[in-house]
C-alpha positions as CSV (number, residue, x, y, z in Angstrom):
1,M,0.0,0.0,0.0
2,L,1.0,3.6,-0.2
3,L,1.8,3.5,3.5
4,G,3.2,0.5,5.3
5,R,5.0,-2.5,3.7
6,P,4.3,-3.7,0.2
7,V,1.2,-5.9,-0.5
8,A,1.8,-8.6,-3.1
9,V,-0.9,-10.1,-5.3
10,L,0.0,-13.7,-6.0
11,G,-2.9,-14.6,-8.2
12,G,-6.6,-15.5,-8.2
13,V,-9.2,-18.0,-9.4
14,R,-12.9,-17.9,-10.1
15,I,-15.6,-20.2,-11.3
16,P,-17.2,-19.4,-14.6
17,F,-19.9,-16.7,-14.2
18,C,-23.3,-18.0,-15.2
19,R,-26.6,-16.3,-16.0
20,Q,-29.3,-16.4,-13.3
21,N,-31.2,-19.7,-13.0
22,T,-28.9,-21.7,-15.2
23,A,-25.9,-23.9,-14.0
24,Y,-25.7,-22.6,-10.4
25,A,-29.5,-22.3,-9.8
26,D,-29.4,-24.7,-6.8
27,V,-25.9,-24.0,-5.5
28,G,-25.9,-20.8,-3.5
29,N,-23.2,-18.6,-2.2
30,L,-21.5,-21.2,0.1
31,G,-21.2,-23.8,-2.5
32,M,-19.7,-21.4,-5.0
33,S,-17.4,-19.9,-2.4
34,V,-16.1,-23.3,-1.3
35,R,-15.4,-24.4,-4.9
36,T,-13.5,-21.2,-5.5
37,L,-11.5,-21.2,-2.3
38,G,-10.8,-24.9,-2.8
39,A,-9.4,-24.2,-6.3
40,L,-7.2,-21.4,-4.9
41,V,-5.9,-23.7,-2.2
42,E,-5.2,-26.4,-4.8
43,R,-3.4,-24.0,-7.1
44,F,-1.1,-22.5,-4.5
45,G,-0.6,-25.7,-2.4
46,L,-2.2,-24.2,0.7
47,H,-3.7,-27.5,2.1
48,G,-3.6,-27.4,5.9
49,Q,-1.9,-24.0,6.0
50,Q,-3.0,-21.3,8.4
51,L,-3.5,-17.9,6.7
52,G,-3.9,-14.6,8.5
53,E,-7.5,-14.1,7.3
54,V,-10.1,-15.0,4.6
55,A,-12.3,-12.1,3.8
56,M,-15.3,-13.0,1.5
57,G,-18.4,-11.0,0.6
58,A,-21.9,-11.5,-0.7
59,V,-24.7,-9.0,-1.5
60,I,-27.6,-11.4,-1.9
61,K,-27.5,-13.9,0.9
62,H,-29.8,-15.7,3.4
63,S,-29.8,-14.9,7.1
64,S,-28.7,-18.5,7.6
65,D,-25.5,-17.7,5.7
66,W,-24.0,-16.8,9.1
67,N,-20.4,-16.0,8.1
68,L,-19.6,-17.1,4.6
69,G,-16.0,-16.2,4.8
70,R,-15.4,-18.4,7.8
71,E,-17.7,-21.2,6.7
72,A,-16.1,-21.3,3.2
73,A,-12.6,-21.3,4.7
74,L,-13.5,-24.3,6.9
75,S,-14.4,-26.3,3.8
76,S,-11.6,-25.1,1.6
77,G,-8.7,-27.2,2.7
78,L,-7.1,-24.4,4.7
79,S,-6.2,-25.0,8.4
80,A,-9.3,-24.6,10.6
81,L,-7.2,-22.0,12.5
82,T,-7.6,-19.5,9.6
83,P,-10.1,-16.8,10.6
84,G,-12.9,-15.6,8.2
85,I,-15.0,-12.5,7.8
86,T,-17.8,-11.6,5.5
87,L,-18.1,-8.0,4.1
88,Q,-20.5,-6.2,1.8
89,R,-20.3,-3.0,-0.3
90,A,-22.6,-3.9,-3.2
91,C,-20.6,-4.3,-6.5
92,G,-17.4,-3.2,-4.9
93,T,-17.5,-6.0,-2.3
94,S,-14.6,-8.2,-3.3
95,L,-12.4,-5.3,-4.2
96,D,-13.1,-4.1,-0.7
97,S,-12.4,-7.6,0.7
98,I,-9.0,-7.5,-1.1
99,I,-8.3,-4.0,0.3
100,T,-9.2,-5.2,3.8
101,I,-6.7,-8.1,3.5
102,G,-4.1,-5.8,1.9
103,N,-4.4,-3.2,4.7
104,K,-3.8,-5.9,7.4
105,I,-0.7,-7.1,5.5
106,A,0.6,-3.6,5.0
107,T,0.3,-2.8,8.8
108,G,2.0,-6.1,9.7
109,Q,-1.1,-7.7,11.4
110,I,-1.0,-10.7,9.1
111,E,1.4,-12.2,6.5
112,S,-1.1,-13.6,4.0
113,G,-4.8,-13.8,3.3
114,I,-7.5,-14.3,0.7
115,G,-10.0,-11.7,-0.4
116,G,-13.0,-12.5,-2.6
117,G,-16.7,-12.8,-2.9
118,S,-19.7,-14.6,-4.4
119,D,-23.2,-13.8,-5.3
120,T,-26.3,-15.5,-6.5
121,T,-29.4,-14.0,-8.0
122,S,-30.9,-17.5,-8.3
123,D,-30.9,-18.6,-4.7
124,V,-32.4,-15.4,-3.3
125,P,-33.9,-15.0,0.2
126,I,-37.7,-14.7,0.1
127,V,-39.2,-13.9,3.4
128,Y,-42.7,-13.5,4.8
129,G,-44.2,-10.1,5.3
130,R,-43.9,-8.4,8.7
131,A,-47.4,-9.2,9.8
132,L,-47.0,-12.9,9.2
133,R,-43.6,-12.9,10.8
134,R,-45.0,-11.4,14.0
135,R,-47.7,-14.0,14.1
136,L,-45.2,-16.8,13.6
137,L,-43.0,-15.4,16.4
138,A,-45.9,-15.0,18.7
139,A,-47.0,-18.6,18.0
140,N,-43.5,-19.9,18.6
141,A,-43.4,-18.1,22.0
142,A,-46.8,-19.3,23.1
143,K,-46.9,-22.0,25.7
144,T,-50.2,-23.8,24.9
145,T,-51.8,-24.9,21.7
146,R,-54.7,-22.6,22.3
147,D,-52.4,-19.6,22.6
148,K,-50.5,-20.7,19.5
149,L,-53.7,-20.8,17.5
150,A,-54.8,-17.4,19.0
151,A,-51.7,-15.8,17.3
152,F,-53.4,-16.4,13.9
153,K,-56.8,-14.8,14.9
154,G,-57.9,-12.4,12.1
155,F,-55.4,-13.9,9.6
156,R,-55.8,-12.7,6.0
157,L,-54.5,-14.4,2.9
158,R,-52.8,-11.2,1.8
159,E,-50.4,-11.7,4.7
160,L,-48.9,-14.6,2.7
161,K,-47.4,-12.2,0.2
162,P,-43.6,-12.5,0.5
163,D,-41.0,-9.8,0.5
164,F,-38.4,-10.2,-2.2
165,P,-34.8,-8.7,-2.1
166,G,-34.9,-5.1,-3.1
167,V,-33.8,-4.1,-6.6
168,A,-34.2,-0.4,-6.2
169,E,-32.3,2.3,-4.3
170,P,-34.2,2.7,-1.0
171,R,-33.9,6.5,-1.1
172,T,-35.1,7.1,-4.7
173,G,-37.1,4.0,-5.6
174,K,-35.2,3.7,-8.9
175,S,-33.3,0.7,-10.0
176,M,-29.6,1.0,-10.9
177,G,-30.6,0.7,-14.6
178,E,-33.0,3.6,-14.3
179,H,-30.4,5.7,-12.6
180,C,-27.9,4.9,-15.3
181,E,-30.4,5.8,-18.0
182,D,-30.7,9.2,-16.4
183,M,-26.9,9.5,-16.5
184,A,-26.8,8.5,-20.2
185,K,-29.3,11.3,-21.0
186,Q,-27.4,13.8,-18.9
187,W,-24.1,13.0,-20.7
188,N,-25.6,12.5,-24.1
189,I,-24.4,8.9,-24.4
190,A,-25.7,7.4,-27.7
191,R,-27.2,4.0,-28.0
192,D,-24.9,2.9,-30.8
193,S,-21.8,3.8,-28.6
194,Q,-23.1,1.6,-25.8
195,D,-23.8,-1.3,-28.2
196,E,-20.3,-0.9,-29.7
197,L,-18.7,-1.1,-26.3
198,A,-20.8,-4.2,-25.4
199,V,-19.9,-6.1,-28.6
200,A,-16.2,-5.2,-28.1
201,S,-16.3,-6.6,-24.6
202,H,-17.7,-10.0,-25.9
203,H,-15.1,-10.2,-28.7
204,K,-12.2,-9.3,-26.5
205,L,-13.2,-11.9,-23.8
206,A,-13.7,-14.6,-26.4
207,A,-10.2,-13.9,-27.8
208,A,-8.7,-14.1,-24.4
209,Y,-10.3,-17.5,-23.8
210,E,-9.1,-18.8,-27.2
211,R,-5.5,-17.9,-26.5
212,G,-5.6,-19.6,-23.1
213,F,-5.3,-16.6,-20.9
214,F,-7.9,-17.9,-18.5
215,D,-6.7,-21.5,-18.3
216,D,-5.3,-21.0,-14.8
217,L,-7.8,-18.4,-13.7
218,V,-11.2,-20.0,-14.4
219,V,-11.9,-23.5,-12.9
220,N,-14.6,-25.8,-14.2
221,F,-17.7,-26.0,-12.0
222,R,-21.0,-27.8,-12.6
223,G,-19.8,-28.8,-16.0
224,V,-19.2,-25.2,-17.1
225,S,-15.8,-24.1,-18.2
226,R,-16.5,-20.6,-19.6
227,D,-18.8,-17.8,-18.7
228,N,-22.2,-18.7,-20.2
229,I,-23.1,-15.0,-20.7
230,L,-20.3,-14.8,-23.3
231,R,-21.5,-14.4,-26.9
232,P,-18.5,-14.5,-29.3
233,D,-20.7,-14.1,-32.4
234,T,-22.7,-11.1,-31.2
235,T,-22.8,-8.1,-33.5
236,I,-23.9,-4.5,-33.4
237,A,-26.7,-5.3,-35.8
238,K,-28.1,-8.0,-33.4
239,L,-27.9,-5.6,-30.4
240,A,-29.7,-2.9,-32.4
241,T,-32.8,-5.0,-32.5
242,L,-33.3,-5.0,-28.7
243,K,-35.8,-2.7,-27.0
244,P,-34.9,-0.4,-24.1
245,A,-34.9,-2.2,-20.8
246,F,-35.4,0.7,-18.3
247,D,-36.9,3.6,-20.2
248,K,-39.7,2.0,-22.2
249,T,-42.0,4.9,-22.7
250,S,-40.2,8.1,-23.5
251,G,-38.8,7.0,-26.8
252,R,-35.3,8.0,-25.6
253,G,-34.2,4.9,-23.7
254,T,-30.8,3.6,-24.7
255,L,-30.0,0.9,-22.1
256,T,-30.9,-2.6,-23.2
257,A,-30.4,-6.1,-21.9
258,A,-27.3,-6.4,-24.1
259,N,-25.5,-3.2,-23.1
260,S,-26.3,-3.8,-19.4
261,T,-24.9,-6.6,-17.2
262,P,-27.3,-9.6,-16.7
263,L,-28.2,-11.0,-13.3
264,T,-25.4,-13.4,-12.7
265,D,-24.2,-16.2,-10.3
266,G,-20.5,-16.7,-9.5
267,A,-17.5,-16.4,-7.2
268,A,-13.9,-15.2,-7.3
269,A,-10.9,-14.9,-4.9
270,C,-7.3,-13.7,-4.8
271,L,-4.3,-14.6,-2.6
272,L,-2.3,-11.8,-1.1
273,S,0.8,-11.7,1.0
274,S,3.8,-9.8,2.1
275,D,6.9,-10.2,-0.1
276,E,8.6,-12.2,2.6
277,W,5.8,-14.7,2.9
278,A,5.7,-15.1,-0.9
279,A,9.4,-15.8,-1.0
280,T,9.4,-18.2,1.9
281,H,6.6,-20.2,0.3
282,G,7.9,-20.1,-3.2
283,H,5.2,-18.0,-4.8
284,E,5.8,-15.5,-7.6
285,V,4.6,-11.9,-7.0
286,L,2.5,-10.9,-9.9
287,C,2.2,-7.2,-8.8
288,H,1.7,-5.0,-5.8
289,I,-1.3,-3.0,-4.6
290,R,0.0,0.6,-4.6
291,D,-3.1,2.3,-3.2
292,A,-6.9,2.1,-3.0
293,H,-9.7,4.6,-2.3
294,V,-13.5,4.8,-1.9
295,S,-15.7,7.9,-2.5
296,A,-19.4,8.6,-2.6
297,V,-21.7,11.0,-4.5
298,D,-25.0,12.6,-3.4
299,F,-27.2,10.8,-5.9
300,V,-30.4,11.6,-4.0
301,H,-29.9,15.3,-4.8
302,G,-28.9,15.1,-8.5
303,E,-25.5,13.5,-8.9
304,G,-25.4,10.4,-11.0
305,L,-25.7,7.2,-8.9
306,L,-22.7,5.5,-10.7
307,M,-20.4,8.5,-11.0
308,A,-18.5,8.0,-7.7
309,P,-15.5,6.4,-9.4
310,T,-14.8,9.7,-11.2
311,V,-14.3,11.2,-7.8
312,A,-12.5,8.3,-6.2
313,V,-10.0,8.1,-9.1
314,A,-9.3,11.8,-9.0
315,E,-8.6,11.8,-5.3
316,M,-6.4,8.7,-5.5
317,L,-4.4,10.1,-8.4
318,A,-3.8,13.3,-6.4
319,R,-2.6,11.4,-3.4
320,N,-0.1,9.4,-5.5
321,G,1.1,12.2,-7.7
322,L,-0.1,10.5,-10.9
323,T,-2.1,11.5,-13.9
324,L,-4.9,9.6,-15.5
325,Q,-2.6,8.7,-18.4
326,D,0.1,7.1,-16.2
327,F,-1.4,3.6,-16.6
328,D,-0.9,0.7,-19.0
329,I,-4.3,-1.0,-18.3
330,Y,-7.6,0.5,-17.2
331,E,-10.1,-2.1,-15.8
332,I,-13.3,-0.2,-15.5
333,H,-16.2,-2.4,-14.4
334,E,-18.9,-2.5,-17.0
335,A,-22.1,-2.4,-14.9
336,F,-23.6,-0.8,-17.9
337,A,-21.9,0.4,-21.1
338,A,-23.3,3.8,-20.4
339,Q,-21.7,4.0,-17.0
340,V,-18.2,3.4,-18.5
341,L,-18.9,6.0,-21.2
342,C,-20.2,8.6,-18.7
343,T,-17.1,8.1,-16.6
344,L,-14.8,8.6,-19.5
345,R,-16.7,11.7,-20.7
346,A,-16.7,13.2,-17.2
347,W,-12.9,12.9,-17.0
348,E,-12.6,14.7,-20.3
349,S,-15.0,17.5,-19.3
350,E,-13.3,20.7,-18.2
351,E,-16.4,21.9,-16.5
352,Y,-17.0,18.7,-14.5
353,C,-13.4,18.4,-13.5
354,R,-13.4,22.0,-12.4
355,T,-16.7,22.2,-10.6
356,R,-17.1,18.7,-9.2
357,L,-13.5,17.4,-8.8
358,G,-11.9,20.8,-8.0
359,L,-9.3,20.5,-10.7
360,S,-7.7,23.2,-12.8
361,A,-7.8,21.1,-15.9
362,P,-9.6,17.9,-17.1
363,L,-8.1,14.6,-16.2
364,G,-8.1,13.9,-19.9
365,R,-8.6,11.1,-22.4
366,I,-7.6,7.5,-22.0
367,D,-6.4,5.3,-24.9
368,P,-9.4,3.1,-25.7
369,A,-7.1,0.2,-26.5
370,R,-6.0,0.1,-22.9
371,I,-9.5,0.0,-21.5
372,N,-10.7,-3.5,-20.5
373,P,-8.3,-5.2,-22.9
374,L,-9.8,-8.7,-22.3
375,G,-13.4,-7.6,-22.0
376,S,-15.3,-7.1,-18.8
377,S,-18.6,-7.4,-17.0
378,L,-20.8,-7.0,-20.1
379,A,-19.3,-10.3,-21.4
380,T,-18.4,-12.1,-18.2
381,G,-21.5,-11.2,-16.3
382,H,-21.6,-9.5,-12.9
383,P,-22.1,-11.5,-9.7
384,F,-22.1,-8.4,-7.5
385,A,-19.6,-9.5,-4.8
386,A,-17.4,-11.4,-7.1
387,T,-16.5,-8.8,-9.8
388,G,-13.7,-7.0,-7.9
389,A,-11.7,-10.2,-7.3
390,R,-12.2,-11.2,-10.9
391,V,-10.9,-7.8,-12.1
392,V,-7.8,-7.9,-9.7
393,A,-6.9,-11.4,-10.8
394,T,-7.2,-10.5,-14.5
395,A,-5.3,-7.3,-14.2
396,A,-2.5,-8.9,-12.1
397,K,-1.9,-11.6,-14.7
398,Q,-2.0,-9.0,-17.5
399,L,0.8,-7.0,-15.8
400,K,2.8,-10.2,-15.5
401,E,2.3,-10.9,-19.2
402,R,3.4,-7.3,-20.0
403,G,6.5,-7.7,-17.9
404,G,5.6,-4.7,-15.8
405,G,3.4,-1.6,-15.7
406,R,0.5,-0.1,-13.8
407,A,-3.2,-0.9,-13.8
408,L,-6.1,1.3,-12.7
409,I,-9.2,-0.5,-11.3
410,S,-12.5,1.3,-11.0
411,I,-15.8,-0.2,-9.8
412,C,-19.1,1.7,-9.3
413,T,-21.5,0.4,-6.7
414,A,-25.1,0.8,-5.6
415,G,-25.6,3.4,-3.0
416,G,-23.6,6.0,-5.0
417,M,-20.1,4.8,-4.2
418,G,-17.0,4.0,-6.1
419,V,-14.1,1.7,-5.1
420,V,-10.8,2.1,-7.0
421,A,-7.2,0.8,-6.7
422,I,-3.8,0.9,-8.3
423,L,-1.8,-2.2,-9.1
424,E,1.9,-2.1,-10.1
425,R,4.5,-4.5,-11.3
């Protein structure tokens, strides 16, 4: 980290990401996490070893998923003496898990650890409404059969209506897609630009699979060896036939099912350590985490919900004395094609950089060839709490392939936050 001793990224693994209600429909977070951590243990020969911490995350989880980080660690092959913790910051969760482990390594609290996350939109918690829950609790506490039955006096069928996990921002009532549609209109992001970015993401990811880049990063699970969202043969013409997904009435909607990430199941994790621990255990250091940062925007009062990475990156660059052009790779999470394009346009905007970021000049333009060189979330899919670890593992291996360099990681999250980091080799 910027302060403290260096934090090494040794590598990562993930299971293929799968569209909701397909290959992993009956697995759940624990099963996906166990498979992923087990594969990481196998790859790095960690059987029976005690690590400093396993930090995993999940956004959509059951109340019975007590502590996924600890439970998954206990079933992973690691020593049972390895502690575990579960974190959550929406789409930034596993990047935050990695940052948490990195900070502990930087301060000398631990020598090694795993950061990652999983998410399922197939095995979602569906709970009874408040009225029925109160009746059930009262019946459970009652001492006699008569009192138990009395708890259901006046019961109405409408009380059986379940509560599903929320898909909208609690403070606005809008979904993330609706918020991003507003951003696309504000920044004049055209539909064809979004479709072009989506098609490029699929083609780049397919090419990376074909050349074997993911052979040691993606492990087979449930008979699946590649992300089943991936469409190598997709074209802009095909995408142009789709109808808007979030603004269906104004005639100006530009976000579709293809230029937005689908609901996805999956898990990913990365192994981090001090340089000394890596050398002692015979592991190559792929890169180091130079710094990380989190920022938030006031989306309730007019700012774009997914614009926080623009702020987080600017603040992190200033702290490190870097410019936006000082990177060889830019891994910008593709929650929506429009989000990426809004972010890039904001960094090029003199007015935005002056009035919102407090800069005397715009951050400037990024070379498009360096942005998500192997595709990103539009092609892989986006299990909310797994994306950050996927991105870190992918970026770290790219830096090794290049023989050195610097990578910028940027992830937008629900709740109007952005989690960003710098990797260096």
